N, C-alpha and C positions, 0 to 999 in steps of 0.2 A: 523495493526501490533500488536503483542502480547508481553507484557512485564511481568516480574515477579513482585510480590508484592513489592519487595524492590527497584524497579528501577523506577525512575521518569524521563521519557525522556525530561521533561521540565526543571527540575533543575539539571539533570545530576548526580543523585546519582547512585551508581553502581547497576548492575543487569546483568542477563543473559537471553538468549532466553529460552523459554520452548516449549515443544511439545504441542502446543495448537491448532494445526490443521490449515486447510486452511482458511485464511482470505479471504473474498470476495474481489476481485480486486476493485480498485476504479478509475474511469475516465469517461470522456465523450468526444465525437468527437469534434474536432475543425477544422477550415479551414486548409487545407494542407499548411504548410509554403513553402516559395519560396525555390526551390532546392530539395524538396522532392517529391517522386512520389505519385500521387493520386491513390487510390485503383481502380482497374479495376472492373467495375460492372460485377457480375456473376449471372447466373440464380439461383434463390432460390431453393435448393434441396427439393425434395418431403418430406413432413412431418416436415419442419422447417418453422419458421416465419422469415421475414426479420428483420435485425437489426434496431435500432432506426433511424428515419429520421431526417433531419434538421442539419446534421453534428455534432450532439452531441455524445461525446464518453461515453461509459459505460464500465469501466475497473474494473476487479476483480483480486485480488491476489490469486494465487494458491501456497500454502506453501509446499515445497518438503517434509518436515518432517511430514506433515499431513497423509501420507500413513501409519504411524506407530500407535501411540496411538489413533489417531482420526479415523483411518480406513476410511479415506476420499481419494478417488481416482478420476482420471480424468473422469471415467465413471459417477461419481456422478454429475459432471457438466452437463452432457447430460441428465441423467434421471430426474434431478430436474427441467429441463426446462430452466436452466440458459444459456446454450450454445446458444440457439436461440435468446437470448436477448442481450448478450454481444457483444461489438465491439472488445475488446481486453482482453487478459489474460496476467497478469504479473507472470512469473515463478520465485519464490523467494526461495532461493537466490543462486547466485554464490558467491564464495569467492574472496577476494583480498589479495594476498600474494606476497611478494618479488617484489612489484611494478607491478604485473601482475594479469589479470583475471584468476581464477582457478575454477575447479569443486567444488561444495559444498558437494554433497553426491552422489558418483558414483553409488551406488547400487540403490537408489531411482530414480536417474536421468535416467539411461540408461541400468541397468542390471537386475532389478527385473522382473521375468517372470510372466505375467498375464495369468490366466486361461481363458477359453472361457467365463465363467460366469461373470468374473470381467473385461472383456475387452470391450472397447467402441463399437466395431463392432461384438462382439460375437465370435471372432476368437482368439484362444490361441496363445501366443508367442511361438517362436521356439528358439532352440539353434543353428540354422544354422549359418555358418560363415557370418558375415556382418549384421545379423538381429539386428534391434534396438528394445530393450525392455524398461522396466521402464516407467516413466511418459513421457519421450520424445517420445517413441513409441506410447503411448496412445494419446498424443497431436497431433501427425501426423494423427492418425485415426480420431480424433475429427475435425481437420481442413478439412478433406475430406468430412465430413458430413456438414460442414459449411464453404464453400469456402471464405466467406467474413470475417471470424474471423481471427484476427491477434494475434500472440503470441510474447511477448517481454521477454527476459531474463534479470532479475534484479540482480544486483550485489551490495553487501554490506550489508545494514541493520544494526541494532543496534550492533550486535555481531561482524560483519565482516567489520566494517568501519575503523578499525585501520590501514589497509593497504593503505588507500587512500593517506596518507601523502607522502609515498614513491612513489606512482604512480604519484603524482603531481610533483615530482622532475624531472620526465622524461615523460611528457604526451604522446609524440609520441610513445615511447616504450610500454607504457601501452595500448594505443589505438590499436597498432599492435597486442599485445597479446590477447586482447579482440576480435578483429576481427577474428583472427585465431581460437579462441575457439568457438565463436558463429556461425561462418561459417564453422566449421569442416564438412567435407564431410559426416560424419555419420548422422548428424542431421541438415544440413544447411537449408533444406526445412521446418523444424519445426519453426524456429525463423525468425521474421520479423524486428528485431532490438534489441537494448540494452537499459536497464534502469539503471541509477546510483542512488543508495540510500545511499548517504554519510551523516552520522550523527556524526559530522557536520563539514563542511568546516571552517577552521580558528576559531573553537569554540570547546566546549567540549561535548562529548557524553559519551560512555563507557570509552573512552580515549580522550585526548585533542589533537587537531590538530593545528600546527603552520605553515602551508604552506603559510599563508598570504592571503590577500583579493583577490588576482588575481589567486590563485591556482585552484579554482573551475572552473572559466571561461576558463583558459588555458586547463584544462583537458577536458571539454566539447567540446571546439573548436577542440582539437585533435581527439576526437571521431567522430565528424561530418566530419572532413576531411577524416578519414579512412572509415567510414561507408557509406559515400556518401548519396544516396537517401533512405537508410534504416531508420527506426524509431530510434530516439535518444530521450529518455525521462528521467525525473528525479523526484524522490520523494524528497521533501525539507522540511525544518523546517516551522512550522506555528506559530512561536514565534512573536507575534505582539507588543512586548514591545519596548519601546524606547531604542535604543542601543543594542537590543537583537540579536539573531542569524541571523535574516534576514539582519541586518545591518553589520554583520561580513564578509560576502563574496559578491562578485560581481554577484549576481543573475541576475540583469538587463543586465549586459554585456554578460552573458551566454545565455540569452533568444534567441539571434539570432541563436544559434546552436541547440536548442531543439525544438521538435515538441510540447511538452507541459510539464508543471511542475505539480506536485501533492503535494501541501502543505498539511501536515498531520494534518488536522483539527480535531483531536481527542486526547484522552489521556492527556488533559491539567491538569486534577485533578484526584485523585484516592487514594486508600488505600496504595499507596507507601508513603503517609503521614498518618500513621495509626491512629493518634488521630484527623484527620480531619483538618480543618472544612470540612463538607460534601459540595460537589459542583458537578454539572454535568460535566462529563468528556469531553463532546463535545458541549460546548455552541456555538451557532451561533452568538449571540450578547452579548453585555455587560449586566451585571445585578448588582443590588445593593448588595454589600457585596462580590463581586468576590474576591477570595483570592489573585490573582495576576493580577493587571490591565494589559490589553493587551493580556491575555490568552483566546482569543475567535476567532472564524473563521473570522468574518467580519473585525477585526483589522488586521489580517494577509493579507487578500485579499486586503484591502484598502492600506496597506503599500506596497505590491508588485506592485499594480497598480500605486501608487504614484511614484515609481521608473521608470515607463515607460514600465512595462511589460504588454502586451496586455491581457485583460481579457480572450480573446479567447484561450490563451495559459495556462490558469489556470483551474484545475479540483478541484471540492470540494470533500473532503474526508469524508466518512461515515463509522462508525464502526458498525458491525452487532453483537454487544455484549454490555454488561454493566459493570460498575465498581461500587463496593459497599463497605460499612462499616458495622460493627456491633457495638452494644453497644450504639446505637443512640437513644436519647429520643425526639429529635425535628424533626417534619415532614418537616418543611421548610429548604431549604439549609442553611448552616452555622453552623449546629450543631456539637457538639463534638462527638467523637467515641472512642472505646477502641481497635479497630483493623480492619482487613479486614473481610468482610462477607464471609461465606463459599462458595466455588465454586466447580464445578465438577472436573476441572483439576488443579485449583490453587485458593487459597484464594484471594478474592477481584475482581474476574473477572468471568463472566458467559455469556453463549450464549443467544441471544435473544429468541431462541426457548424454552429455559428453563424459562427465566425470565417472558415471557408473561403470564405464568400461575403461576409461583412460587411467583412473586411479581409484580402485575400489576402496570404499571406507570400511575397513574390517575391524576397526576399534571404536569404542564409544567412550564419551566423557560428558558428564553434565547433561545427559539426556539428548545429546546429538552425536554425530559420528565424525571420524577423521581417518585419513590414510596417508602413508608415506610411500612414494613411488620414485625410486632413485633418490635424487636430492630435493624433489618436490613434495610439499606437505599441503594437503587440502582438508578443509572441514566443510561438511554439508549435511543436510538432513536427507534421510533415506525413507522409504515407505515404513520401515520398522520404527525409526525414531519419530516420524510424524505421528504414527499411531500412539506412541507413548505420550507425545505432546497433546494429542487430542484427549487421551485419558485424563491427563492433568487438567485440561480445560474443562472437561465434564465434571471432574471431582471438585473443581473450584466453583462450579456453577456459572461458568462464563457463557456469554451469549453466542459464541461460535468462533470462527477463525477466518483469517484472510491471508491472501498470498500475493 
């Protein structure tokens, strides 16, 4: 997920979404829950590699707004080689308004016409009646190249979670609206299910929810009833503090209805606290001097498991970006700062592809990496630290990972 510099998803200070481009989806395959359909094995198309084996899910977010400033399109998923490795793509986001699921951006979703050069299969979009254009049309083409690849439509997110409270007041009506939208005849073949990114049930995000501890469970139950054997997944808080967001809603009760949860194990710390202290935004484990005890991945995973949620229904989140401060004099974490470090699209945040050469992370802490370059201090995951996190996920018996 991508946040503005003034927004702290952990402490709920205000902020808005920025056009920061497609986040890599995050997830890993888990055993198919009772009552859901198992994917039918299909022959691997010529020129593609089979998806990961062992039932592990590898899920990536595709952000609908990335087609604008980022100029990142569905074709890039194919040409980068990612499509052949992913098991699932999360299309983010659909909106939640008036207690119902709604289109997020109709132009990006199904109206934008792609030229032959920019299309997944090299065929230009048409304006014929009934033709599906936009990212939905491109995802349809991508799935034809990779028959085992699943696409899930995600609703909510930081900016559009305010509507979930009204939805929770009538879960059946909400589920019905979502089913009609996801299974609309124009793109029913594109989507394999629905994802709910409610930030946060019975707690505060950009706005505060007062639906009660059972609101989330009831909503997810209604979705499972309506969507049947289709995928029902959910990105959830990774707040491992005592009495924190995980404790505010009945995630354990909702677990029976979801194929998997995606605790957002990143963005714990960042320049949304402009004076610091500096700290890695995606710590895997606890570390000395951590600014907020319980703000690390292992604490969240342990808390969710302690509530009875199977590890196989949990995916570990990975951010393909870093968060940084400027005005830092201390190399070790815990130093003070004067503000957010400069970034390509927004202060305080930068892509891995830029940081790996701009500010090499040559130190590690809590299972992730950091580096100081001049007065700038950045933390981010590297191939090495991601490998360590995947070892952790496997040792925990988790269902996979998402980015």
